[in-house]
NUMINU-574952 format. One line per 2 residues: number of its first residue (from 1); their letters; for each residue x, y, z of C-alpha. Coordinates in nm, 2 decimals, padded with zeros to 4 digits, m for minus. Layout:
BEGIN
NUM = a = X Y Z | ...;
***
This chain:
BEGIN
1 = xx = 04.84 13.55 00.92 | 04.65 13.22 00.84;
3 = xx = 04.31 13.16 00.99 | 04.32 13.06 01.35;
5 = xx = 04.18 12.74 01.50 | 03.80 12.77 01.56;
7 = xx = 03.64 12.75 01.90 | 03.42 12.45 01.94;
9 = xx = 03.10 12.67 01.94 | 03.19 12.80 01.60;
11 = xx = 03.23 12.46 01.43 | 02.97 12.38 01.16;
13 = xx = 02.72 12.12 01.32 | 02.77 11.88 01.01;
15 = xx = 03.15 11.85 01.11 | 03.05 11.72 01.45;
17 = xx = 02.92 11.39 01.58 | 02.57 11.37 01.73;
19 = xx = 02.57 11.28 02.10 | 02.20 11.29 02.11;
21 = xx = 02.21 10.93 02.00 | 02.35 10.86 02.34;
23 = xx = 02.14 11.10 02.55 | 01.90 11.36 02.41;
25 = xx = 02.00 11.62 02.66 | 02.27 11.66 02.92;
27 = xx = 01.99 11.65 03.18 | 01.90 11.30 03.06;
29 = xx = 02.27 11.21 03.10 | 02.26 11.36 03.45;
31 = xx = 01.96 11.15 03.54 | 02.10 10.83 03.43;
33 = xx = 02.44 10.90 03.59 | 02.26 10.92 03.93;
35 = xx = 02.04 10.62 03.85 | 02.34 10.39 03.76;
37 = xx = 02.49 10.46 04.09 | 02.17 10.39 04.27;
39 = xx = 02.11 10.07 04.07 | 02.44 09.91 04.18;
41 = xx = 02.22 09.73 04.42 | 02.07 09.52 04.13;
43 = xx = 02.41 09.35 04.14 | 02.52 09.38 04.51;
45 = xx = 02.20 09.19 04.62 | 02.38 08.89 04.50;
47 = xx = 02.67 08.94 04.75 | 02.75 08.62 04.92;
49 = xx = 02.53 08.41 04.69 | 02.69 08.46 04.35;
51 = xx = 02.80 08.09 04.32 | 02.51 07.94 04.53;
53 = xx = 02.36 07.77 04.24 | 02.34 07.79 03.87;
55 = xx = 02.04 08.02 03.86 | 02.19 08.26 04.11;
57 = xx = 02.52 08.28 03.90 | 02.34 08.34 03.57;
59 = xx = 02.11 08.61 03.72 | 02.41 08.79 03.88;
61 = xx = 02.62 08.79 03.56 | 02.32 08.91 03.35;
63 = xx = 02.26 09.19 03.61 | 02.63 09.29 03.60;
65 = xx = 02.62 09.30 03.22 | 02.31 09.52 03.22;
67 = xx = 02.47 09.77 03.46 | 02.80 09.77 03.27;
69 = xx = 02.61 09.86 02.95 | 02.44 10.16 03.12;
71 = xx = 02.77 10.26 03.28 | 02.95 10.25 02.95;
73 = xx = 02.71 10.49 02.80 | 02.73 10.75 03.06;
75 = xx = 03.11 10.72 03.08 | 03.14 10.74 02.69;
77 = xx = 02.92 11.05 02.68 | 03.14 11.24 02.92;
79 = xx = 03.46 11.11 02.75 | 03.34 11.22 02.41;
81 = xx = 03.26 11.57 02.54 | 03.62 11.60 02.68;
83 = xx = 03.77 11.47 02.36 | 03.62 11.74 02.15;
85 = xx = 03.68 12.03 02.40 | 03.90 11.96 02.69;
87 = xx = 03.90 12.34 02.78 | 03.53 12.33 02.87;
89 = xx = 03.49 12.34 03.26 | 03.16 12.18 03.25;
91 = xx = 03.30 11.89 03.05 | 03.59 11.87 03.29;
93 = xx = 03.35 11.85 03.58 | 03.14 11.58 03.41;
95 = xx = 03.45 11.37 03.34 | 03.55 11.40 03.71;
97 = xx = 03.20 11.29 03.82 | 03.21 10.99 03.59;
99 = xx = 03.55 10.89 03.73 | 03.41 10.89 04.07;
101 = xx = 03.11 10.68 03.97 | 03.33 10.44 03.79;
103 = xx = 03.55 10.40 04.09 | 03.25 10.33 04.31;
105 = xx = 03.10 10.08 04.08 | 03.44 09.90 04.04;
107 = xx = 03.47 09.87 04.42 | 03.11 09.78 04.48;
109 = xx = 03.12 09.50 04.23 | 03.46 09.36 04.30;
111 = xx = 03.29 09.10 04.51 | 03.16 08.92 04.19;
113 = xx = 03.50 08.81 04.07 | 03.62 08.74 04.43;
115 = xx = 03.33 08.50 04.47 | 03.37 08.35 04.12;
117 = xx = 03.72 08.25 04.22 | 03.57 08.00 04.46;
119 = xx = 03.44 07.80 04.17 | 03.63 07.52 04.00;
121 = xx = 03.61 07.41 03.64 | 03.39 07.10 03.73;
123 = xx = 03.14 07.32 03.90 | 03.13 07.56 03.61;
125 = xx = 03.07 07.27 03.37 | 02.78 07.14 03.59;
127 = xx = 02.62 07.49 03.62 | 02.64 07.53 03.24;
129 = xx = 02.47 07.20 03.19 | 02.20 07.31 03.43;
131 = xx = 02.15 07.67 03.29 | 02.22 07.67 02.91;
133 = xx = 02.25 08.05 02.90 | 02.57 08.03 03.10;
135 = xx = 02.74 07.92 02.78 | 02.76 08.29 02.69;
137 = xx = 02.97 08.35 03.00 | 03.19 08.04 02.97;
139 = xx = 03.51 08.23 02.85 | 03.45 08.50 03.11;
141 = xx = 03.44 08.24 03.39 | 03.74 08.05 03.24;
143 = xx = 03.95 08.37 03.23 | 03.87 08.44 03.58;
145 = xx = 03.96 08.09 03.70 | 04.28 08.12 03.52;
147 = xx = 04.37 08.44 03.69 | 04.35 08.27 04.04;
149 = xx = 04.73 08.27 04.10 | 04.75 08.64 04.07;
151 = xx = 04.43 08.74 04.26 | 04.45 08.90 04.60;
153 = xx = 04.21 08.86 04.90 | 03.85 09.00 04.84;
155 = xx = 03.91 09.29 05.08 | 04.23 09.40 04.91;
157 = xx = 04.08 09.37 04.57 | 03.79 09.59 04.69;
159 = xx = 04.03 09.85 04.82 | 04.23 09.85 04.50;
161 = xx = 03.91 09.90 04.30 | 03.80 10.19 04.53;
163 = xx = 04.13 10.36 04.43 | 04.04 10.33 04.05;
165 = xx = 03.99 10.70 04.00 | 04.33 10.77 04.17;
167 = xx = 04.51 10.50 03.97 | 04.36 10.64 03.65;
169 = xx = 04.48 10.99 03.72 | 04.82 10.98 03.54;
171 = xx = 04.63 10.94 03.21 | 04.37 11.19 03.30;
173 = xx = 04.64 11.45 03.39 | 04.83 11.38 03.07;
175 = xx = 04.52 11.42 02.85 | 04.39 11.73 03.04;
177 = xx = 04.72 11.90 03.00 | 04.75 11.83 02.63;
179 = xx = 04.40 11.95 02.56 | 04.36 12.23 02.81;
181 = xx = 04.70 12.38 02.91 | 04.96 12.31 02.64;
183 = xx = 04.96 12.61 02.40 | 05.19 12.62 02.10;
185 = xx = 05.34 12.95 01.97 | 05.26 13.02 01.61;
187 = xx = 05.57 13.05 01.38 | 05.66 13.26 01.08;
189 = xx = 05.81 13.15 00.75 | 06.04 13.36 00.54;
191 = xx = 05.75 13.47 00.32 | 05.62 13.66 00.62;
193 = xx = 05.31 13.42 00.67 | 05.25 13.34 01.04;
195 = xx = 05.13 12.98 01.10 | 04.91 12.87 01.40;
197 = xx = 05.02 12.55 01.57 | 04.83 12.30 01.77;
199 = xx = 04.87 11.92 01.85 | 04.62 11.85 01.58;
201 = xx = 04.77 12.07 01.31 | 05.13 11.96 01.36;
203 = xx = 05.08 11.64 01.15 | 04.99 11.85 00.84;
205 = xx = 05.33 12.04 00.87 | 05.52 11.72 00.91;
207 = xx = 05.36 11.60 00.58 | 05.45 11.93 00.40;
209 = xx = 05.68 11.93 00.09 | 05.82 12.27 00.22;
211 = xx = 06.13 12.19 00.41 | 06.13 12.54 00.58;
213 = xx = 05.77 12.47 00.69 | 05.85 12.14 00.84;
215 = xx = 06.16 12.25 01.02 | 06.01 12.57 01.17;
217 = xx = 05.69 12.38 01.27 | 05.91 12.11 01.44;
219 = xx = 06.12 12.36 01.61 | 05.81 12.54 01.75;
221 = xx = 05.65 12.20 01.85 | 05.96 12.07 02.02;
223 = xx = 06.01 12.41 02.19 | 05.67 12.36 02.37;
225 = xx = 05.72 12.00 02.45 | 06.05 12.09 02.62;
227 = xx = 05.86 12.32 02.86 | 05.65 12.02 02.98;
229 = xx = 05.89 11.74 02.97 | 05.96 11.71 03.34;
231 = xx = 05.59 11.72 03.43 | 05.50 11.47 03.17;
233 = xx = 05.79 11.24 03.28 | 05.67 11.25 03.64;
235 = xx = 05.32 11.17 03.52 | 05.44 10.87 03.32;
237 = xx = 05.68 10.76 03.60 | 05.37 10.75 03.83;
239 = xx = 05.19 10.53 03.58 | 05.49 10.30 03.55;
241 = xx = 05.54 10.28 03.93 | 05.18 10.20 03.98;
243 = xx = 05.22 09.90 03.73 | 05.54 09.78 03.89;
245 = xx = 05.38 09.78 04.24 | 05.07 09.60 04.11;
247 = xx = 05.28 09.34 03.93 | 05.48 09.26 04.25;
249 = xx = 05.15 09.25 04.46 | 05.01 09.00 04.21;
251 = xx = 05.32 08.79 04.20 | 05.41 08.85 03.85;
253 = xx = 05.78 08.83 03.74 | 05.74 09.18 03.58;
255 = xx = 05.51 09.44 03.46 | 05.54 09.29 03.10;
257 = xx = 05.43 08.95 03.22 | 05.13 09.10 03.39;
259 = xx = 05.02 09.30 03.09 | 05.08 09.01 02.85;
261 = xx = 04.87 08.79 03.07 | 04.59 09.04 03.05;
263 = xx = 04.61 09.03 02.67 | 04.65 08.65 02.67;
265 = xx = 04.96 08.68 02.47 | 05.28 08.48 02.53;
267 = xx = 05.62 08.64 02.58 | 05.73 08.48 02.26;
269 = xx = 05.45 08.63 02.05 | 05.54 08.97 02.20;
271 = xx = 05.92 08.93 02.15 | 05.85 08.82 01.79;
273 = xx = 05.68 09.14 01.70 | 05.94 09.37 01.85;
275 = xx = 06.25 09.18 01.75 | 06.15 09.08 01.40;
277 = xx = 06.02 09.41 01.29 | 06.31 09.61 01.43;
279 = xx = 06.58 09.39 01.28 | 06.42 09.30 00.94;
281 = xx = 06.23 09.62 00.86 | 06.51 09.88 00.95;
283 = xx = 06.71 09.81 00.62 | 06.39 09.87 00.42;
285 = xx = 06.31 10.19 00.60 | 06.66 10.31 00.57;
287 = xx = 06.65 10.26 00.19 | 06.32 10.47 00.19;
289 = xx = 06.50 10.75 00.39 | 06.79 10.75 00.14;
291 = xx = 06.55 10.76 m00.15 | 06.36 11.05 00.01;
293 = xx = 06.70 11.24 00.05 | 06.79 11.19 m00.31;
295 = xx = 06.46 11.27 m00.46 | 06.40 11.58 m00.23;
297 = xx = 06.76 11.71 m00.29 | 06.84 11.72 00.08;
299 = xx = 07.20 11.74 00.20 | 07.10 11.51 00.48;
301 = xx = 06.78 11.37 00.61 | 06.67 11.47 00.96;
303 = xx = 06.41 11.33 01.18 | 06.16 11.59 01.09;
305 = xx = 06.20 11.50 00.71 | 06.08 11.14 00.75;
307 = xx = 05.72 11.21 00.66 | 05.80 11.46 00.38;
309 = xx = 05.61 11.35 00.06 | 05.84 11.18 m00.20;
311 = xx = 05.63 11.33 m00.48 | 05.55 11.69 m00.35;
313 = xx = 05.40 11.81 m00.67 | 05.14 11.53 m00.66;
315 = xx = 04.94 11.57 m00.35 | 04.57 11.50 m00.44;
317 = xx = 04.33 11.66 m00.21 | 04.00 11.51 m00.12;
319 = xx = 03.69 11.64 00.05 | 03.52 11.43 00.33;
321 = xx = 03.23 11.35 00.08 | 03.47 11.23 m00.19;
323 = xx = 03.67 11.02 00.05 | 03.36 10.87 00.19;
325 = xx = 03.25 10.74 m00.14 | 03.59 10.61 m00.22;
327 = xx = 03.61 10.43 00.11 | 03.26 10.27 00.07;
329 = xx = 03.34 10.16 m00.28 | 03.66 09.99 m00.16;
331 = xx = 03.48 09.79 00.11 | 03.21 09.63 m00.11;
333 = xx = 03.38 09.30 m00.09 | 03.29 09.27 00.27;
335 = xx = 02.92 09.22 00.20 | 02.59 09.37 00.27;
337 = xx = 02.58 09.35 00.65 | 02.93 09.51 00.69;
339 = xx = 02.84 09.77 00.42 | 02.52 09.87 00.60;
341 = xx = 02.72 09.96 00.91 | 02.98 10.16 00.70;
343 = xx = 02.70 10.36 00.53 | 02.54 10.44 00.87;
345 = xx = 02.88 10.56 00.99 | 02.93 10.79 00.70;
347 = xx = 02.58 10.93 00.68 | 02.45 10.95 01.03;
349 = xx = 02.71 11.17 01.20 | 02.92 10.92 01.37;
351 = xx = 03.23 11.11 01.27 | 03.36 11.43 01.43;
353 = xx = 03.59 11.60 01.16 | 03.64 11.94 01.30;
355 = xx = 03.97 12.11 01.41 | 03.89 12.33 01.71;
357 = xx = 04.06 12.46 02.02 | 04.07 12.19 02.30;
359 = xx = 04.01 11.90 02.07 | 04.21 11.58 02.14;
361 = xx = 04.49 11.50 01.89 | 04.50 11.19 01.67;
363 = xx = 04.20 10.97 01.59 | 04.00 10.71 01.77;
365 = xx = 03.67 10.51 01.76 | 03.47 10.47 02.07;
367 = xx = 03.21 10.19 02.06 | 02.97 10.19 02.35;
369 = xx = 02.77 09.86 02.37 | 02.41 09.89 02.26;
371 = xx = 02.47 10.22 02.08 | 02.67 10.32 01.76;
373 = xx = 03.03 10.39 01.75 | 03.18 10.74 01.75;
375 = xx = 03.48 10.84 01.55 | 03.71 11.13 01.63;
377 = xx = 03.95 11.26 01.37 | 04.07 11.61 01.23;
379 = xx = 04.00 11.65 00.85 | 04.26 11.83 00.65;
381 = xx = 04.13 11.75 00.30 | 04.43 11.51 00.26;
383 = xx = 04.39 11.17 00.09 | 04.58 11.04 00.41;
385 = xx = 04.25 11.14 00.60 | 04.07 10.90 00.38;
387 = xx = 04.29 10.61 00.51 | 04.23 10.74 00.86;
389 = xx = 03.85 10.73 00.80 | 03.88 10.38 00.66;
391 = xx = 04.09 10.27 00.96 | 03.85 10.40 01.22;
393 = xx = 03.54 10.26 01.03 | 03.71 09.92 01.06;
395 = xx = 03.71 09.96 01.43 | 03.34 10.06 01.41;
397 = xx = 03.24 09.77 01.19 | 03.42 09.52 01.42;
399 = xx = 03.25 09.64 01.73 | 02.90 09.68 01.58;
401 = xx = 02.94 09.31 01.46 | 03.08 09.20 01.80;
403 = xx = 02.80 09.38 01.97 | 02.54 09.23 01.75;
405 = xx = 02.65 08.87 01.80 | 02.78 08.88 02.16;
407 = xx = 02.70 08.99 02.51 | 02.87 09.30 02.64;
409 = xx = 03.11 09.08 02.84 | 03.21 08.89 02.53;
411 = xx = 03.25 09.18 02.30 | 03.61 09.30 02.33;
413 = xx = 03.89 09.08 02.21 | 04.25 09.11 02.33;
415 = xx = 04.43 09.42 02.23 | 04.65 09.19 02.03;
417 = xx = 04.37 09.16 01.77 | 04.20 09.50 01.80;
419 = xx = 04.40 09.68 01.53 | 04.35 09.41 01.27;
421 = xx = 04.00 09.51 01.15 | 04.11 09.87 01.12;
423 = xx = 04.42 09.80 00.91 | 04.23 09.56 00.70;
425 = xx = 04.01 09.84 00.58 | 04.32 10.04 00.49;
427 = xx = 04.46 09.75 00.29 | 04.14 09.71 00.10;
429 = xx = 04.13 10.09 00.03 | 04.49 10.08 m00.11;
431 = xx = 04.41 09.78 m00.33 | 04.08 09.95 m00.46;
433 = xx = 04.26 10.27 m00.55 | 04.54 10.08 m00.74;
435 = xx = 04.29 09.87 m00.93 | 04.08 10.18 m01.03;
437 = xx = 04.36 10.40 m01.16 | 04.59 10.36 m01.46;
439 = xx = 04.79 10.66 m01.37 | 05.14 10.56 m01.27;
441 = xx = 05.18 10.87 m01.06 | 04.86 10.78 m00.87;
443 = xx = 04.99 10.43 m00.82 | 05.31 10.55 m00.68;
445 = xx = 05.11 10.79 m00.44 | 04.90 10.50 m00.32;
447 = xx = 05.21 10.29 m00.26 | 05.34 10.58 m00.05;
449 = xx = 05.01 10.59 00.14 | 05.04 10.22 00.21;
451 = xx = 05.40 10.27 00.33 | 05.25 10.54 00.55;
453 = xx = 05.02 10.29 00.71 | 05.32 10.05 00.77;
455 = xx = 05.54 10.34 00.90 | 05.27 10.43 01.15;
457 = xx = 05.22 10.07 01.27 | 05.56 09.91 01.20;
459 = xx = 05.78 10.20 01.29 | 05.62 10.46 01.51;
461 = xx = 05.43 10.22 01.72 | 05.67 09.94 01.73;
463 = xx = 05.94 10.19 01.86 | 05.69 10.31 02.12;
465 = xx = 05.67 09.94 02.21 | 06.04 09.91 02.23;
467 = xx = 06.06 10.22 02.46 | 05.80 10.06 02.68;
469 = xx = 06.00 09.74 02.70 | 06.31 09.93 02.80;
471 = xx = 06.13 10.16 03.06 | 05.96 09.86 03.22;
473 = xx = 06.30 09.67 03.24 | 06.46 09.99 03.39;
475 = xx = 06.17 10.04 03.63 | 06.19 09.67 03.75;
477 = xx = 06.55 09.73 03.84 | 06.46 10.04 04.05;
479 = xx = 06.59 10.29 03.80 | 06.41 10.63 03.84;
481 = xx = 06.22 10.72 03.52 | 06.30 11.09 03.45;
483 = xx = 06.27 11.31 03.14 | 06.64 11.27 03.09;
485 = xx = 06.62 10.90 03.08 | 06.32 10.89 02.85;
487 = xx = 06.48 11.13 02.61 | 06.80 10.94 02.60;
489 = xx = 06.64 10.61 02.56 | 06.42 10.74 02.28;
491 = xx = 06.71 10.89 02.08 | 06.91 10.57 02.14;
493 = xx = 06.64 10.34 02.00 | 06.57 10.58 01.71;
495 = xx = 06.93 10.59 01.62 | 06.96 10.21 01.64;
497 = xx = 06.66 10.17 01.40 | 06.76 10.45 01.15;
499 = xx = 07.14 10.41 01.16 | 07.35 10.67 00.99;
501 = xx = 07.10 10.73 00.73 | 06.89 10.97 00.94;
503 = xx = 07.01 11.24 01.17 | 06.83 11.20 01.51;
505 = xx = 06.84 11.53 01.71 | 06.75 11.58 02.07;
507 = xx = 06.40 11.70 01.98 | 06.33 11.36 01.84;
509 = xx = 06.39 11.22 02.20 | 06.08 11.42 02.31;
511 = xx = 05.83 11.23 02.09 | 05.74 11.00 02.38;
513 = xx = 05.53 11.29 02.50 | 05.30 11.28 02.19;
515 = xx = 05.11 10.95 02.24 | 04.87 10.85 02.51;
517 = xx = 04.94 10.48 02.44 | 05.19 10.46 02.72;
519 = xx = 04.90 10.49 02.97 | 04.72 10.20 02.80;
521 = xx = 04.93 09.90 02.90 | 05.12 09.72 02.62;
523 = xx = 04.91 09.88 02.35 | 05.17 10.02 02.10;
525 = xx = 05.32 09.69 01.98 | 04.98 09.55 01.92;
527 = xx = 04.93 09.79 01.62 | 05.20 09.59 01.44;
529 = xx = 05.03 09.25 01.54 | 04.70 09.38 01.39;
531 = xx = 04.86 09.50 01.07 | 05.06 09.17 01.03;
533 = xx = 04.73 08.98 01.05 | 04.54 09.21 00.82;
535 = xx = 04.82 09.20 00.56 | 04.80 08.82 00.55;
537 = xx = 04.42 08.81 00.55 | 04.38 09.08 00.28;
539 = xx = 04.62 08.88 00.06 | 04.39 08.57 00.12;
541 = xx = 04.09 08.77 00.03 | 04.26 08.88 m00.30;
543 = xx = 04.35 08.52 m00.37 | 04.05 08.33 m00.24;
545 = xx = 03.76 08.58 m00.24 | 03.45 08.49 m00.05;
547 = xx = 03.58 08.21 00.17 | 03.85 08.44 00.31;
549 = xx = 03.59 08.72 00.35 | 03.37 08.48 00.54;
551 = xx = 03.65 08.38 00.78 | 03.74 08.73 00.85;
553 = xx = 03.37 08.83 00.93 | 03.35 08.53 01.15;
555 = xx = 03.65 08.65 01.35 | 03.49 09.00 01.37;
557 = xx = 03.16 08.85 01.50 | 03.34 08.64 01.76;
559 = xx = 03.43 08.94 01.96 | 03.61 08.84 02.27;
561 = xx = 03.50 08.47 02.28 | 03.84 08.35 02.18;
563 = xx = 04.20 08.41 02.28 | 04.39 08.62 02.02;
565 = xx = 04.59 08.35 01.87 | 04.27 08.15 01.82;
567 = xx = 04.09 08.45 01.69 | 04.35 08.50 01.43;
569 = xx = 04.36 08.14 01.34 | 03.98 08.17 01.27;
571 = xx = 04.06 08.44 01.02 | 04.32 08.21 00.87;
573 = xx = 04.64 08.37 01.02 | 04.88 08.17 01.25;
575 = xx = 05.07 08.41 01.48 | 05.25 08.14 01.68;
577 = xx = 05.55 08.18 01.46 | 05.74 08.49 01.33;
579 = xx = 05.65 08.38 00.96 | 05.34 08.61 00.91;
581 = xx = 05.56 08.90 01.04 | 05.84 08.82 00.81;
583 = xx = 05.60 08.81 00.52 | 05.45 09.15 00.61;
585 = xx = 05.80 09.30 00.64 | 05.89 09.15 00.30;
587 = xx = 05.57 09.31 00.15 | 05.70 09.64 00.29;
589 = xx = 06.03 09.58 00.12 | 05.86 09.51 m00.21;
591 = xx = 05.68 09.84 m00.18 | 06.02 10.02 m00.14;
593 = xx = 06.16 09.83 m00.43 | 05.88 09.95 m00.66;
595 = xx = 05.94 10.31 m00.54 | 06.31 10.29 m00.61;
597 = xx = 06.23 10.19 m00.96 | 05.99 10.46 m01.02;
599 = x = 06.22 10.75 m00.93;
***
């Protein structure tokens, strides 16, 4: 039997992140958690006087920012604990306590936005002329004023904010179940080897060159998902119902309109991403599937074969240390300030690499304001891990720069832009490896990795986005959201995308259970928007050099001070038309062309 998954307590410390950079001890965290709740009064003392004059407005907004920074730290600490070991009862309790505090703070501070809604644009301008520091809050104030048509009465907003912990519970239940309750059975291959299976280890089986290993891992994985499908469907249906109810209360035509308004994205921009990629990318992806079927000698290509390596005999392994050097070398073009951040991330334990029981699946970068980012991933010595590392370091670089140049209230841009800095790093890593190697086989391998990035963002996530679009439309019509419906819709959209080239089985319909993004609003489709922008901007960097780099860094430093379409224009990319999307899709097609010629 292969070695089982480690307990968190057995993981080497060098494979873990260092939470002492947030709080030296859990007792320090405990003290601050209590203090944050006590210090709500530093903001509530302005109740009834937020807009009394320019000075009062400025002091209230600064006090709110200061409290939010402290709150973000205590919440991040508890969330990071849960992310690395969701089975730990102490971490579960800490997360629950933070949830209660967050709900209390939201409710207590809801008066601020309610009072700000009493302002008009002329008064805001006058106050800014009087107190120059209010310039930092100009976009915040403008956004709030633009939201007036969808705001409820102050009392109702306070009640809704008080229910924050309850409203967040579908996501909490989903995550808690995945990390704490869902256990996968090991499976045995024909050679007699027993293989352990977890959410985190399943991707390495998906990527295996061994068809038997892929199939048996898939069957074991799907078998466990089936046992939880009705519970997960009910949890997701609750999330959707919550959003439908809120959209109606706030006088939006639909949930989609409400969530796009939050992202400051037009319906046209949203539809461009979903429609253009699904219709124009599908033929290229089907060609790739047929190529994979031919090269691997498969009678037919099934859903679990889609991530099988095209060149299974060439699978370069890489240690974390080797990958770190490679990533750092690839990002030199971004300049000294950016590189200093990257080096700190690599060398100062910002990254948690371990695979242990209870660890959250996937990868993410958490960036608490005023502290350094934290990156979670699971290292399997695969070169693909190097691309994941580059991706998450892209998020880290973005939010360190935004935090360095902006106030906390101006740090986060629309989700429409968030995945651009991360995928930019992946593009630069791909180009660097291609430039450094004369080995045609390595070049082919890197092209496959690049296609893996596009597959992840332009296929996996765009089809998640399409499922969301369908679910919201059905829910708006009053259709109950059940496991049967979700499975059928997922199979239907996968079949529409892959056509007759790929056999889509019932197990593929369960893949909606894998991702937490469905609990994060319209997040999935934004991955494709970010990669569209980074594809265009990376080509500009290659063609123009420093001017394009400077534009990109300016966009990162701008944080959330601009709407997403303006932010992307600052970086030199115009997303008001489908043209950048078409160019990115065409680039994917050219990669498939090159692969077809090489086999």
